[in-house]
C-alpha positions in Angstrom: 115.9 -17.8 -63.1 114.2 -16.8 -59.9 116.2 -14.3 -57.9 113.8 -13.9 -55.0 112.5 -16.8 -53.0 110.7 -15.5 -49.9 110.1 -12.7 -47.6 110.5 -13.4 -43.9 109.2 -10.9 -41.2 111.5 -10.2 -38.3 109.5 -9.1 -35.3 110.4 -7.8 -31.9 110.0 -10.0 -28.8 110.3 -8.7 -25.2 110.7 -12.3 -24.0 111.6 -15.1 -26.5 110.4 -17.9 -24.2 106.9 -16.3 -24.0 106.9 -15.6 -27.8 107.9 -19.2 -28.5 105.2 -20.6 -26.2 102.5 -18.4 -27.8 103.4 -19.1 -31.3 103.7 -22.9 -30.6 100.6 -23.3 -28.4 98.2 -20.8 -29.8 99.2 -20.5 -33.5 100.7 -24.0 -34.2 104.2 -22.9 -35.2 107.2 -25.1 -34.6 110.4 -23.6 -33.1 113.2 -24.1 -35.6 116.0 -22.1 -33.9 116.4 -20.6 -30.4 119.4 -18.5 -29.6 119.8 -16.2 -26.6 118.6 -13.2 -28.6 116.9 -14.7 -31.6 114.0 -17.1 -32.4 112.7 -18.7 -35.6 109.3 -20.4 -35.8 107.8 -22.2 -38.8 104.4 -23.5 -39.9 103.7 -25.0 -43.3 106.7 -23.4 -44.8 106.0 -20.0 -43.4 108.8 -18.6 -41.2 108.7 -15.8 -38.7 111.8 -14.6 -37.0 112.0 -12.7 -33.7 114.8 -10.6 -32.2 115.1 -9.8 -28.5 114.0 -6.2 -27.9 113.6 -4.3 -24.7 111.2 -1.6 -26.1 107.5 -2.6 -26.2 106.6 0.3 -28.4 108.6 -1.2 -31.2 106.6 -4.4 -31.2 103.3 -2.5 -30.7 104.0 -0.6 -33.9 104.9 -3.6 -36.0 102.9 -5.9 -38.2 103.2 -8.6 -40.9 100.9 -10.0 -43.5 100.6 -13.8 -43.9 98.6 -15.3 -46.8 96.4 -18.3 -45.8 93.0 -19.8 -45.4 91.6 -17.4 -42.8 88.5 -19.5 -41.9 90.5 -22.7 -41.4 93.1 -20.7 -39.3 90.4 -19.2 -37.2 89.0 -22.6 -36.4 92.5 -24.0 -35.7 93.4 -21.0 -33.4 90.1 -21.4 -31.6 90.8 -25.1 -31.0 94.1 -24.0 -29.5 92.4 -21.7 -27.0 92.7 -18.4 -28.8 89.4 -16.5 -28.9 89.3 -14.2 -31.9 86.6 -12.4 -33.9 85.8 -14.2 -37.2 87.6 -13.2 -40.3 86.1 -10.2 -42.1 86.0 -9.2 -45.8 87.8 -5.8 -46.0 87.0 -3.0 -48.5 90.2 -3.9 -50.4 88.8 -7.3 -51.3 90.7 -9.4 -48.7 89.2 -11.7 -46.0 91.4 -11.0 -43.0 91.9 -12.4 -39.5 94.0 -10.4 -37.0 96.1 -11.7 -34.2 98.0 -9.5 -31.7 100.7 -11.5 -30.0 101.6 -11.0 -26.3 104.1 -8.2 -27.1 101.9 -6.2 -29.4 103.0 -7.5 -32.9 100.0 -7.5 -35.3 99.7 -10.5 -37.6 97.3 -10.1 -40.4 96.3 -13.4 -42.0 94.6 -12.8 -45.3 93.3 -14.3 -48.6 91.4 -13.0 -51.6 87.6 -12.8 -50.8 
């Protein structure tokens, strides 16, 4: 019996409309729920939740790790108008691609090198 099914990051957003637009247009996520103080986006079964927050320092000190094909994501994000450095292999054996959203949240996309 599996007791755990998934982990879902809940990140801070200073403006949910801006967050929704960035994640939809630049990262290819689909909005699944929008409430006055909460947003859920999804891409390929990967969910990210956002809560409305007035303090930028919270978002700027938050990150999440997303497993995925970093080279394919880099190409996809580039086609969507997001200019990013190419993924790099890190000393810990992961190829990683970093995205900082408009409010300062760091998304680390990674895969085994």
